[in-house]
DRENVEX-287319 format. One record per residue (C-alpha): chain; x, y, z; residue in three letters. Coordinates in steps of 0.05 Angstrom, whole numbers. Example, Ala and Ser with C-alpha at 12.3 -4.5 7.8 and 13.67 -1.06 7.14 Angstrom:
<sites>
site chain:A | east:246 | north:-90 | up:156 | resn:ALA
site chain:A | east:273 | north:-21 | up:143 | resn:SER
</sites>
This chain:
<sites>
site chain:A | east:49 | north:-75 | up:1090 | resn:UNK
site chain:A | east:100 | north:-21 | up:1074 | resn:UNK
site chain:A | east:134 | north:-65 | up:1021 | resn:UNK
site chain:A | east:67 | north:-79 | up:988 | resn:UNK
site chain:A | east:51 | north:-4 | up:982 | resn:UNK
site chain:A | east:121 | north:10 | up:954 | resn:UNK
site chain:A | east:111 | north:-46 | up:904 | resn:UNK
site chain:A | east:44 | north:-17 | up:881 | resn:UNK
site chain:A | east:73 | north:53 | up:873 | resn:UNK
site chain:A | east:132 | north:26 | up:835 | resn:UNK
site chain:A | east:86 | north:-14 | up:790 | resn:UNK
site chain:A | east:41 | north:46 | up:777 | resn:UNK
site chain:A | east:100 | north:91 | up:763 | resn:UNK
site chain:A | east:130 | north:41 | up:714 | resn:UNK
site chain:A | east:63 | north:34 | up:677 | resn:UNK
site chain:A | east:57 | north:110 | up:669 | resn:UNK
site chain:A | east:130 | north:122 | up:651 | resn:UNK
site chain:A | east:122 | north:103 | up:577 | resn:UNK
site chain:A | east:61 | north:147 | up:561 | resn:UNK
site chain:A | east:88 | north:205 | up:601 | resn:UNK
site chain:A | east:156 | north:201 | up:568 | resn:UNK
site chain:A | east:124 | north:198 | up:499 | resn:UNK
site chain:A | east:81 | north:259 | up:514 | resn:UNK
site chain:A | east:139 | north:298 | up:542 | resn:UNK
site chain:A | east:184 | north:281 | up:484 | resn:UNK
site chain:A | east:135 | north:297 | up:428 | resn:UNK
site chain:A | east:122 | north:246 | up:374 | resn:UNK
site chain:A | east:145 | north:175 | up:385 | resn:UNK
site chain:A | east:193 | north:146 | up:333 | resn:UNK
site chain:A | east:163 | north:115 | up:271 | resn:UNK
site chain:A | east:187 | north:47 | up:249 | resn:UNK
site chain:A | east:184 | north:17 | up:180 | resn:UNK
site chain:A | east:204 | north:-55 | up:164 | resn:UNK
site chain:A | east:210 | north:-79 | up:93 | resn:UNK
site chain:A | east:245 | north:-129 | up:48 | resn:UNK
site chain:A | east:280 | north:-111 | up:-17 | resn:UNK
site chain:A | east:287 | north:-162 | up:-72 | resn:UNK
site chain:A | east:333 | north:-159 | up:-132 | resn:UNK
site chain:A | east:324 | north:-207 | up:-190 | resn:UNK
site chain:A | east:377 | north:-207 | up:-245 | resn:UNK
site chain:A | east:387 | north:-132 | up:-241 | resn:UNK
site chain:A | east:448 | north:-103 | up:-276 | resn:UNK
site chain:A | east:496 | north:-73 | up:-226 | resn:UNK
site chain:A | east:556 | north:-56 | up:-270 | resn:UNK
site chain:A | east:586 | north:-66 | up:-339 | resn:UNK
site chain:A | east:653 | north:-102 | up:-341 | resn:UNK
site chain:A | east:673 | north:-93 | up:-414 | resn:UNK
site chain:A | east:641 | north:-153 | up:-449 | resn:UNK
site chain:A | east:594 | north:-174 | up:-393 | resn:UNK
site chain:A | east:547 | north:-147 | up:-340 | resn:UNK
site chain:A | east:547 | north:-161 | up:-266 | resn:UNK
site chain:A | east:476 | north:-185 | up:-250 | resn:UNK
site chain:A | east:453 | north:-184 | up:-178 | resn:UNK
site chain:A | east:401 | north:-226 | up:-143 | resn:UNK
site chain:A | east:385 | north:-225 | up:-70 | resn:UNK
site chain:A | east:342 | north:-205 | up:-13 | resn:UNK
site chain:A | east:350 | north:-152 | up:40 | resn:UNK
site chain:A | east:315 | north:-143 | up:107 | resn:UNK
site chain:A | east:310 | north:-70 | up:126 | resn:UNK
site chain:A | east:288 | north:-28 | up:186 | resn:UNK
site chain:A | east:282 | north:47 | up:184 | resn:UNK
site chain:A | east:266 | north:89 | up:246 | resn:UNK
site chain:A | east:250 | north:163 | up:241 | resn:UNK
site chain:A | east:259 | north:205 | up:304 | resn:UNK
site chain:A | east:222 | north:271 | up:317 | resn:UNK
site chain:A | east:232 | north:332 | up:360 | resn:UNK
site chain:A | east:178 | north:358 | up:407 | resn:UNK
site chain:A | east:145 | north:397 | up:350 | resn:UNK
site chain:A | east:138 | north:334 | up:308 | resn:UNK
site chain:A | east:193 | north:352 | up:259 | resn:UNK
site chain:A | east:235 | north:293 | up:235 | resn:UNK
site chain:A | east:306 | north:303 | up:261 | resn:UNK
site chain:A | east:342 | north:236 | up:253 | resn:UNK
site chain:A | east:332 | north:172 | up:214 | resn:UNK
site chain:A | east:367 | north:106 | up:227 | resn:UNK
site chain:A | east:371 | north:49 | up:177 | resn:UNK
site chain:A | east:392 | north:-23 | up:190 | resn:UNK
site chain:A | east:397 | north:-71 | up:132 | resn:UNK
site chain:A | east:422 | north:-141 | up:121 | resn:UNK
site chain:A | east:430 | north:-166 | up:49 | resn:UNK
site chain:A | east:445 | north:-236 | up:23 | resn:UNK
site chain:A | east:454 | north:-247 | up:-51 | resn:UNK
site chain:A | east:496 | north:-265 | up:-111 | resn:UNK
site chain:A | east:532 | north:-229 | up:-168 | resn:UNK
site chain:A | east:535 | north:-266 | up:-234 | resn:UNK
site chain:A | east:575 | north:-257 | up:-298 | resn:UNK
site chain:A | east:521 | north:-249 | up:-351 | resn:UNK
site chain:A | east:562 | north:-286 | up:-403 | resn:UNK
site chain:A | east:598 | north:-343 | up:-366 | resn:UNK
site chain:A | east:551 | north:-353 | up:-307 | resn:UNK
site chain:A | east:608 | north:-348 | up:-257 | resn:UNK
site chain:A | east:580 | north:-330 | up:-188 | resn:UNK
site chain:A | east:603 | north:-291 | up:-127 | resn:UNK
site chain:A | east:564 | north:-290 | up:-62 | resn:UNK
site chain:A | east:551 | north:-227 | up:-21 | resn:UNK
site chain:A | east:530 | north:-257 | up:45 | resn:UNK
site chain:A | east:517 | north:-222 | up:90 | resn:UNK
site chain:A | east:527 | north:-149 | up:78 | resn:UNK
site chain:A | east:505 | north:-107 | up:137 | resn:UNK
site chain:A | east:494 | north:-32 | up:139 | resn:UNK
site chain:A | east:476 | north:13 | up:197 | resn:UNK
site chain:A | east:464 | north:85 | up:177 | resn:UNK
site chain:A | east:445 | north:146 | up:217 | resn:UNK
site chain:A | east:423 | north:209 | up:180 | resn:UNK
site chain:A | east:418 | north:277 | up:214 | resn:UNK
site chain:A | east:358 | north:305 | up:177 | resn:UNK
site chain:A | east:375 | north:376 | up:198 | resn:UNK
site chain:A | east:447 | north:377 | up:173 | resn:UNK
site chain:A | east:447 | north:321 | up:122 | resn:UNK
site chain:A | east:506 | north:286 | up:156 | resn:UNK
site chain:A | east:505 | north:211 | up:145 | resn:UNK
site chain:A | east:544 | north:160 | up:186 | resn:UNK
site chain:A | east:550 | north:91 | up:157 | resn:UNK
site chain:A | east:578 | north:32 | up:197 | resn:UNK
site chain:A | east:581 | north:-41 | up:179 | resn:UNK
site chain:A | east:606 | north:-93 | up:131 | resn:UNK
site chain:A | east:583 | north:-60 | up:66 | resn:UNK
site chain:A | east:611 | north:-115 | up:22 | resn:UNK
site chain:A | east:624 | north:-187 | up:42 | resn:UNK
site chain:A | east:637 | north:-219 | up:-26 | resn:UNK
site chain:A | east:667 | north:-289 | up:-34 | resn:UNK
site chain:A | east:678 | north:-340 | up:-88 | resn:UNK
site chain:A | east:643 | north:-404 | up:-64 | resn:UNK
site chain:A | east:696 | north:-454 | up:-44 | resn:UNK
site chain:A | east:753 | north:-406 | up:-54 | resn:UNK
site chain:A | east:748 | north:-348 | up:-5 | resn:UNK
site chain:A | east:742 | north:-273 | up:3 | resn:UNK
site chain:A | east:743 | north:-228 | up:-58 | resn:UNK
site chain:A | east:721 | north:-163 | up:-26 | resn:UNK
site chain:A | east:708 | north:-145 | up:46 | resn:UNK
site chain:A | east:694 | north:-72 | up:61 | resn:UNK
site chain:A | east:678 | north:-55 | up:132 | resn:UNK
site chain:A | east:684 | north:3 | up:179 | resn:UNK
site chain:A | east:656 | north:73 | up:186 | resn:UNK
site chain:A | east:642 | north:127 | up:134 | resn:UNK
site chain:A | east:618 | north:198 | up:148 | resn:UNK
site chain:A | east:587 | north:241 | up:93 | resn:UNK
site chain:A | east:572 | north:315 | up:99 | resn:UNK
site chain:A | east:522 | north:326 | up:43 | resn:UNK
site chain:A | east:528 | north:294 | up:-25 | resn:UNK
site chain:A | east:603 | north:294 | up:-35 | resn:UNK
site chain:A | east:655 | north:241 | up:-20 | resn:UNK
site chain:A | east:665 | north:216 | up:52 | resn:UNK
site chain:A | east:695 | north:266 | up:100 | resn:UNK
site chain:A | east:717 | north:211 | up:147 | resn:UNK
site chain:A | east:738 | north:139 | up:132 | resn:UNK
site chain:A | east:757 | north:85 | up:182 | resn:UNK
site chain:A | east:767 | north:13 | up:163 | resn:UNK
site chain:A | east:775 | north:-22 | up:97 | resn:UNK
site chain:A | east:742 | north:17 | up:39 | resn:UNK
site chain:A | east:757 | north:26 | up:-35 | resn:UNK
site chain:A | east:732 | north:82 | up:-80 | resn:UNK
site chain:A | east:671 | north:58 | up:-119 | resn:UNK
site chain:A | east:707 | north:49 | up:-186 | resn:UNK
site chain:A | east:760 | north:6 | up:-152 | resn:UNK
site chain:A | east:706 | north:-36 | up:-119 | resn:UNK
site chain:A | east:674 | north:-50 | up:-186 | resn:UNK
site chain:A | east:742 | north:-67 | up:-216 | resn:UNK
site chain:A | east:754 | north:-119 | up:-161 | resn:UNK
site chain:A | east:686 | north:-150 | up:-174 | resn:UNK
site chain:A | east:695 | north:-150 | up:-250 | resn:UNK
site chain:A | east:764 | north:-184 | up:-243 | resn:UNK
site chain:A | east:736 | north:-237 | up:-196 | resn:UNK
site chain:A | east:680 | north:-253 | up:-245 | resn:UNK
site chain:A | east:726 | north:-260 | up:-307 | resn:UNK
</sites>
């Protein structure tokens, strides 16, 4: 009898915990799921040819709020699978998968990016460019913290152009 009553109280408490926690914490997070599709979009110019990208990304954005309902943090998770093609020769690189996890402090503007931002290979040959790790940005300037394998953007484009020659 005592166990049955304890079970009912535990069950009732667990059923109320979600709504009570949401009410106490303000607005619940908002989630947005979407796909991004790229079809033969120019990514960079490599002298006499363009790098054209095609692919699809699955994305999830969550916005978190304070008790007053003000957005305070956003998280982004994306997975992209695609190709990069030399517009003249048709030579192809694959970018599969590239994964990004980003957290943005909407109050300070700080962005933390973690993941395998580039996973580019030549089919049948091997890796051309793998950039993975953690980047921290304070505002719109260059990263203030870098961990892992990352090249400056112009060097990244140069690696991709050379692989597609």
